[in-house]
N, C-alpha and C positions, 0 to 999 in steps of 0.2 A: 866390363861392358863399356863401349864407347858410344857417345851420342854423335849426332851428325857433325859436330864441330871438332871431333877428335878429343874431346874432354872426357876423361873417365866419369861415367855416370855416378859412381860412388863419391867422386870428389866434387861434383857439381852441386854447390850448396843451394843453388836455385831450384833444385828438384825436391825441396822439402814440402811436399803436398800433404794435405790431410789424408789419412788412410780411408779408402772407400769401404764402407760397411753396408752390408745388406742383410736383413733378417734371414736367418737360415743358411747363410754362406759362411763356411769355415774361415777363421781368421787368417790361416795360411793362404787361402785363395784370395782373400781380400787384399793381403799384402802383394800378391802377384799382380792383381788387377791394377793396384796403385802404381806398381813399378812399370807396367806396360803403358799406363797413361802418361807417366813422367817421360818415358822414352819417346812416345809419340809426339809429345809437346816439344821435346828437344829436337827430334828429327824435322818437325814442321818448321822450326826456326832455322835449323841448319847452321847456326852461328853460335859464338860465345861472346861474352863481354870482352870488349877490346879496350886497351889502354892507348890514349892519344894525348897530344899536348898542343898548346897554342902559345905563340909569343905574345906577351902582354906587358906593356910599358917597358920596364927595364929587366924583366924576368920572363919566366914561362909558367904556364898553369896547366896542370895535368888533369885529365878526367877519364872516367870510365864511360863507355858508350855501348849501346845495344839497341837493336830494333830499327823500325822505320815507321814513319807516320808523324802525327802532331808532336811537337817537341815538348818534353817535360824535363826541367832541370832540377836536380836534387842538390841541396846545400846542407853540409854538415856543420857542426859547432865545435865546442871544446870538450875534451881533448882528442877529438876523433879525426876522421878523414873519410874519403869516399868508401872506405872499408865498411863504414856504418851501414851502407845501403846495399851490401852484396846480396842480401836475400830479398830485396825489393826490385832491383834493376831488371833482371831478366824476366821475372814473372810479370811485371808491368809492361815490359817491352813485348812480351808474348801476346799481349792483348791489343797490339796494334799501335804502339807509340814508339817514338824515337826518344830514348831515355839516356840522359847523361848525368853523371854524378861528379861534381867538380871538387878537386882538392883546393881548399883555400890557400892563399899565398903563404909560403913557409911551412905548410902542413902537407901531410901525405907525400906525394911525389912532385908537388909543385916546387918551383925554385924559390930562393930566398928573396926577401924584399929589401930594397935599399932605402925605402921610405920609413919603415917601421911596421909595427903590427897592431896599431890601434884600430878601432872600429872604422874610422874614416879611411884608413889605409886599405883595409880589406874591401871596403865599398868601392874605392877607386879602382882597384884591380879587377873586381867583378864587373864594374861598368865597362872597363876596357875589354874584358873577356866577352861580354855580351855584344859589344860593338864589333869586335874582331870576328866573332862567330857569324854575325850577319844574318841571323834567323829573323824572318819577317814577323814571327809571333812565337810566343812560348808561354808555358805555365811554370811557375816557380813553386817548389816545395822545400821548406826549410825547417830543420830541427835545431833547437837551442839557439846559438848565435846565428846559425844559418837562417832561422826564421826572422830574426831582426834584419838581417841582410836582404832577405827576400822581400820584406815589406818596404825597406828603403829603396831597393831596386825598382819595385813597382811604382814608387813615386818618381824616381829619376828617369826611368825608361818606360813610362806609362804607355807610350805608343806601340810597344811590342808585347806587352804583358796581357795575356788573356785571363789569368786568374792566379791566386796565391793561396797555397795551403801551408799551414804552420802547425807544428807540434812541439810542445815543451819549450816555448820561446818566451823571452822577456816581452810581455805585452804592456807592462807598466814599469816605471822605475820603482825601486824600493824607497819609499818615502823617508824612512828613518831607520837607523840601526836598531832602535827599540822594536821595530816590526819583525825582527829576526829572532829566532830562538837563541837562547844563551849559548848553546853549542856552536851554532852557525856564526854568531857574533865573534866568539873567541877564535874560531878557525879562520874566518875571512879577514879579520883584523890582523891576524898573524901572517896570512899569506900575502896581504897587500902591503905589509911593512917591508921597507928596505932591509935586506940581509936575511931575515927569516923566510921571506918569500922565495928568494933565490935558493936558499938551503933546502927548503921543503920541496919545491916544484922542480927546480933545475937539477939539483944534486941527487935528491932522493926519488925523483920521478913520481911524486905522490899522486898526481891526478891520474896517471895511467895505471899505476899499481893498486891504488886504493879507491879513489873516487869513482872511476869507471866501473869496476865490478860491483861496487856497492849500489850503483844506480840501475842495476839490472836484476830482475826478479829471479830469473833462472840462473843456473851456474854457467859462467862463461868458460868454454873449453880452452885448453892450453893453446891450441893452434889458432883459435879465434882471437884470443888475447894477444898472441904473438903478432897477429896482423895489425893490431893497434900499436904495439910496441915498436914495430919495424921502422917507421919514419922518425922515431924519437930516440934512437939508440945513443946518439951523441948528446952530451949535455947542452951544447950550444944550439941544438935543434929544438930545444924545449922553450926557447924564448917566446914564441907565440902563445904557448899555453899559459905562461906566467902573465903575459900582457892581457890576455882575455880575462883572467881573474881580476886584474886591476881596472878593467873596463866596466865591471858590473856597477850600475848606477845606484849608489846608496846615499841617502841624504842629500841628493842633488849633485853629487860628484861621482865621476867626471861630468861637468855641466853639459858638454857637447853630446855625450852619449845619452844623457837623460833627455836632452832636447830631441834627438833623433827618434828615440823610442816613443816619446809623446807625439811627435809628428806622424809616426807610423800608424797611430790610431786613426788618422784620416783615411787610410786605406781600409781598415777594418770597418769603417762607417760609410764607405763609398757605396752608394746604391747602384752604381754602374759597373763595379768590378766584383765579380764573384770571388768569394773567399771561403776557405774551409778550415775549421779548427778540429784537429784530431786530438782527443784527450784520453788519457788513461785514468785508472782508479787505483790508488788515490792521486797519482800524478806527483809532481815535485814543483816545478815552476808554474805549471798550470793546474791549479786545484779548483775547488768548488767555487770560490769567489770569482776567479777569472772566467770560468765557464758561465756564471750568471751574468757577468759584465758583458760578455760577448753575445749572450742570448738577448740582452736588453738593447745593446748598441749596434750590433752587427746588422747593417742594412741589407746586405746581400750575402749573408754568411750562413753556411751550413755547419752545424755542430754534430759531430759523430763521436760517440764513445767507442773505443776499440778494445775495451776490457782491462784486465788487471795490468798494471804497469806503473813505474815511477818516472824516471827521467829518460833513459835510453830506450824509448819505445820501439825503434826499428830492430832492436835485439830481441825483445819479448813478443812483439806483435807484428812481424813482417807480413803475414798473410792477411791479417785484418787491415793493415795499412793499404795493401794492394787492392783489396776488395773495396774499401771506402773510397780510395782515389778513383778507381774504375767507375764507380757509380757517379761520383761527382763530375769527373771529366766528361762523361757522356752528356752532361747538361750544359756544357760550355758552348757558346756560340763563337764563330770566327770574328775577328776584329773587323770593324767597319772603317771605311775611309771617311775622314772629316772633309767633306766637300766645301766647307766654308773657309778652309785655310787660305791665307794669302801668301804663304811661303812660296818663294821662287822655285823650290823643289818640293812640291807636295808629295806626301807619302803615296807610294804605288799600291795598287790593289794587292791584297794579301790572301793567299790561299790557305785554307784550314790545314792542308796537308803539306805545305811547302816548307822546306828547310834549306833553301838555296844559299849558297856561300858557306854552308856548314860543311864540316868534313863529310866525305861520302858515307852514306848509310851502309850498314852491314848488309851484305847480300847472302 
C-alpha cells in the first residue's frame, strides 16, 4: 500500500499510531481502523519527509524537512543525527508545522568542519545555518547536546526565537568527578584520555554500538540501528563523537563549555521566553534533581513528564513528545517588534506563519 507521497505505508515509520480500541470492537477491526486513519493522515499531507541542505561557512549542513506553518527546528546530540527525530518529524508536521531536523556539522549527512568539533564550533555553524535559513521566527527543540545548542542559540539569536524545548540536555556542569558514579568516572576518564579514547570511540565505535542502545528502553531494531551507523561507517567520521565526550564539563573543564552551560540558565529563567522541559523516568542527564531545579527556577517554563525512558527519549517516547510539543506550541505567541530600537535597520514585522527565505515548503 502506498501513501500519497509514494512511500510504502509499511515503510513509513511516521505511521506508528496507537491502535484505536473501542469496547466491544474486535481487535482485528481495531487494527483495520487504525490503518485507515494512518492512510488518511498520509493522504492529507500528500508529502514525505525531504532531505535538503544549505551552504554554511566553509561547509554544508543537511536537514530533513516536512510540513508547512510555524517553523520548529529539531536538534540532535551525540552520537546521533536527524535520524533520531524520524518518528517525530512527520507527526508534528501533520499538526500544521514546518518541521526541520538538522544534522550537526560533521554528523549525519552534513559536511565536515574545518574549524573543529568543539561546542563553540557547532554553535558557530548553527548560527550560520539560522542566518542563512532566514526564517523570521522559529522554535528550537534540542536533545542532549542539541539542547545545550538550542539554549545557546536562544541567547545569540534571541530576536527570532519564540521558544525553546529541551530534553535530556546538560542543564548544569558536573561540579566534580566525585559527583559521578564509580562506573561513570572510570568510563569517562578513559574515554577522555588521549589514546584510549581514540581506541574505544574511533576504532571500536563504542558510542554507536554500546552507549546508544543502552540508553534506549525498548530494543532498537537492526534497521533502526543501521540508520545511526550509516554516517559513521568510516573511522575518521567518528571524530565529532569523540570530541563531544571530551566537551562534557566535569570539575570546571573545559572551562568555556562550563561557562556556556551556566549562561544558558539565563534562558531557563527568562520570564519573557517560553521554555519546555520534557523529562522521562528515571531519565539520565535530567533526573529528579534537575526537574526540581527547573520547577523552582524556570520563570516561563512548562515541565512535562513523558513516561518511562532514560536518555534517548525520541526512540522510546516519540508519540508523547509530539503530543507534549503540540500542547505547548499552541500556547506560544508570535514575536513582537521592539519599537524602541534605534537600529538603522529595525526588525521587520514577523508573521506567526511566515518562513520566507526558507527553502520552499512541501506541497
